[in-house]
MARDOMI-84173 format. One record per residue: chain; y, z, x of N, C-alpha, C, O in turn. Coordinates in steps of 0.2 Angstrom, whole numbers. Atoms other than C-alpha are relative to their C-alpha. Layout:
% residues N
PT, A, Y, Z, X, Y, Z, X, Y, Z, X, Y, Z, X
...
This chain:
% residues 91
PT, A, -5, 0, -6, -85, -27, -14, 7, 2, -2, 9, -1, -7
PT, A, -7, -2, 2, -68, -19, -15, 5, -5, 2, 4, -9, 6
PT, A, -6, 4, -2, -51, -27, -14, 2, -1, 7, 3, -6, 10
PT, A, -2, 0, -7, -48, -22, 4, -5, -4, 4, -3, -7, 9
PT, A, 5, 4, -4, -64, -29, 10, 1, -8, -1, 0, -11, 3
PT, A, -1, 7, 1, -60, -46, 2, 6, -2, 4, 6, -7, 7
PT, A, -6, 2, -4, -43, -46, 11, -2, 0, 7, 1, -5, 11
PT, A, 2, 1, -7, -52, -43, 27, -3, -6, 2, -4, -8, 8
PT, A, 4, 6, -2, -62, -58, 26, 4, -7, -1, 2, -12, 2
PT, A, -4, 5, 1, -48, -70, 21, 3, -4, 6, 3, -1, 12
PT, A, -4, 4, -5, -39, -84, 31, 7, 1, -1, 10, 1, -7
PT, A, -7, -1, 0, -21, -81, 35, 4, -7, 0, 3, -11, 4
PT, A, -4, 6, 1, -8, -94, 29, 3, -2, 7, 6, 3, 10
PT, A, -4, 2, -6, -1, -104, 44, -5, 1, 6, -3, -2, 12
PT, A, 4, -1, -6, -16, -100, 56, -3, -8, 1, -4, -11, -4
PT, A, 3, 7, -2, -23, -116, 65, -7, 0, -3, -10, 4, -3
PT, A, 7, 1, 3, -38, -124, 58, -6, 1, 6, -11, 3, 4
PT, A, 5, -1, -5, -47, -122, 75, 1, 7, 3, -2, 8, 8
PT, A, -1, -7, -3, -41, -104, 78, -7, 4, -1, -10, 4, -7
PT, A, 6, -4, 1, -57, -94, 81, 0, 6, -4, -5, 9, -6
PT, A, -1, -6, 4, -50, -79, 73, 6, -1, -5, 11, 2, -4
PT, A, -5, 1, 4, -40, -85, 58, 2, 5, -6, 6, 4, -10
PT, A, -1, -5, 5, -41, -69, 48, 5, 5, 2, 9, 4, 6
PT, A, -5, -5, 0, -30, -54, 46, 0, 4, 7, -6, 5, 10
PT, A, -1, -4, -6, -24, -44, 61, 1, 7, -1, 5, 9, -6
PT, A, -1, -7, 1, -24, -25, 63, 7, 1, 0, 11, -2, 4
PT, A, -7, -2, 0, -8, -17, 59, 5, -5, -4, 11, -3, -4
PT, A, -5, 4, 4, -1, -31, 48, -2, 1, -7, -7, 4, -9
PT, A, 0, -1, 8, 2, -31, 29, -1, -7, -2, 2, -12, 0
PT, A, 1, 7, 3, -4, -46, 18, 0, 0, -7, -1, 5, -10
PT, A, 0, 2, 7, -2, -53, 1, -5, -5, -1, -5, -11, 2
PT, A, 5, 5, 1, -17, -63, -6, 4, -5, -5, 7, -3, -10
PT, A, -3, 6, 5, -11, -80, -14, -5, -2, -5, -11, -3, -3
PT, A, 4, 1, 6, -18, -83, -31, 2, -6, -4, 8, -7, -6
PT, A, -1, 6, 4, -19, -100, -39, 3, -5, 5, 5, -4, 10
PT, A, -4, 6, -4, -11, -117, -33, -4, -2, 6, -10, 0, 7
PT, A, 4, 3, -6, -15, -126, -17, -2, 5, 5, -6, 3, 9
PT, A, 1, -4, -6, -15, -111, -6, -4, 6, -3, -5, 12, 1
PT, A, 4, -6, 3, -27, -100, -17, -5, 3, 5, -8, -1, 8
PT, A, 5, -4, -5, -37, -87, -7, 3, 1, 7, 0, 5, 10
PT, A, -3, -1, -6, -26, -88, 8, 4, 7, 0, 6, 9, -5
PT, A, -4, -6, -1, -17, -72, 15, 7, -2, 3, 7, -6, 7
PT, A, -7, 1, -3, 2, -72, 18, 1, 7, 3, 1, 12, 1
PT, A, -2, -6, -4, 7, -60, 32, 7, 2, -2, 12, -2, -1
PT, A, -7, -2, 2, 22, -50, 25, 2, 6, 4, 6, 10, 2
PT, A, -2, -5, -4, 23, -38, 39, 7, 0, 2, 10, -5, 4
PT, A, -7, 0, -2, 41, -32, 42, 5, -2, -6, 11, -1, -5
PT, A, -5, 1, 6, 48, -38, 25, 1, 6, -4, -3, 10, -5
PT, A, -2, -6, 4, 58, -26, 15, -2, -1, -7, -4, -7, -9
PT, A, 2, 1, 7, 55, -23, -4, 4, -6, -3, 1, -9, -7
PT, A, -4, 5, 3, 69, -35, -8, -3, -7, 2, -3, -11, -3
PT, A, 3, 6, -2, 62, -49, 2, -7, -1, -3, -9, -7, -5
PT, A, 7, 1, 3, 44, -46, -5, 1, -2, -8, -3, -6, -10
PT, A, -1, 1, 7, 51, -46, -23, 3, -7, -1, 2, -10, -7
PT, A, -2, 7, 1, 59, -63, -20, -5, -5, 0, -4, -11, -3
PT, A, 6, 5, -1, 42, -72, -17, 1, -4, 6, 5, -3, 10
PT, A, 0, 4, -5, 40, -86, -6, -1, -7, -2, -5, -9, -6
PT, A, 1, 7, 1, 41, -105, -5, -3, -2, 7, 0, -2, 12
PT, A, 4, 1, -6, 27, -110, 7, -1, -8, 1, -3, -11, -4
PT, A, 1, 7, -1, 26, -127, 15, -8, -2, 0, -12, 2, 2
PT, A, 7, 2, 1, 10, -136, 11, -1, -8, -1, 3, -11, -4
PT, A, 1, 7, 1, 3, -154, 12, -5, -1, -5, -6, -7, -7
PT, A, 5, 1, 5, -10, -151, -1, 3, 1, -7, -1, 2, -12
PT, A, -3, -2, 7, 2, -147, -16, 1, -7, -4, -1, -12, -1
PT, A, -1, 6, 4, 8, -159, -29, 5, -5, 3, 5, -11, 1
PT, A, -4, 5, -3, 21, -167, -18, -2, -2, 7, 2, -5, 11
PT, A, 2, 3, -7, 11, -170, -2, 4, 3, 5, 7, 9, 5
PT, A, -3, -2, -6, 18, -168, 15, 7, 1, -1, 11, -2, -5
PT, A, -7, -2, 1, 35, -159, 15, 1, 4, -7, 6, 7, -8
PT, A, -1, -4, 6, 31, -150, -2, -1, 7, 1, -3, 9, 7
PT, A, 1, -7, 0, 31, -132, -6, -3, 3, -6, -3, 0, -11
PT, A, 4, -4, 5, 20, -120, -16, 4, 6, -1, 5, 10, 4
PT, A, -4, -6, 1, 30, -106, -24, -5, 6, -3, -8, 5, -7
PT, A, 4, -5, 2, 22, -89, -25, 4, 6, -2, 9, 8, 2
PT, A, -4, -6, 1, 29, -73, -33, -5, 6, -1, -11, 5, -3
PT, A, 4, -6, 1, 22, -55, -33, -2, 1, -7, 2, 0, -12
PT, A, 3, -2, 7, 11, -50, -48, 3, 7, -1, 3, 12, 3
PT, A, -3, -6, 2, 20, -36, -57, -4, 6, 0, -3, 11, 2
PT, A, 5, -5, 0, 5, -26, -59, -4, 1, 6, -7, 6, 7
PT, A, 3, 0, -6, -2, -29, -42, 3, -4, 6, 2, -9, 7
PT, A, -4, 4, -5, 10, -33, -28, -3, -2, 6, 0, -5, 10
PT, A, 4, 3, -5, -4, -36, -16, -2, -7, -1, -5, -10, 4
PT, A, 2, 7, 2, -6, -53, -24, 6, -3, -2, 11, -1, -5
PT, A, -6, 4, 2, 6, -67, -26, -3, -6, -5, -7, -9, -3
PT, A, 2, 6, 5, 4, -79, -41, 4, -6, 1, 10, -6, 2
PT, A, -3, 6, 0, 7, -97, -40, 4, -2, -6, 3, 0, -11
PT, A, -4, 2, 5, 22, -103, -49, 1, -7, -1, 4, -9, -6
PT, A, -1, 7, 1, 22, -121, -46, 2, -3, 7, 3, 0, 12
PT, A, -2, 3, -7, 26, -134, -32, 7, -4, -1, 9, -6, -7
PT, A, -6, 3, 0, 42, -142, -27, 0, -5, 6, -3, -4, 11
PT, A, 0, 5, -5, 46, -157, -16, 4, 4, 7, 4, 1, 12
């Protein structure tokens, strides 16, 4: 199975648990989150410019090291910007 096929099957970060279609939407761009509490989710990066993408993301999560209110930090992989590597959790 190719990388694009894997992305098409994933669940998008921020989608509701009861959403009947939690996967990617046509016309959107995604980054796959790798490692940490959000491993395997897709982050919708549609409309972000190169500078914003290079900055990475601090994403809210209740399942990280700091529980409710905590954040998981992801930065783009230098060799594969379609993936974001987990850098750690913060309160």
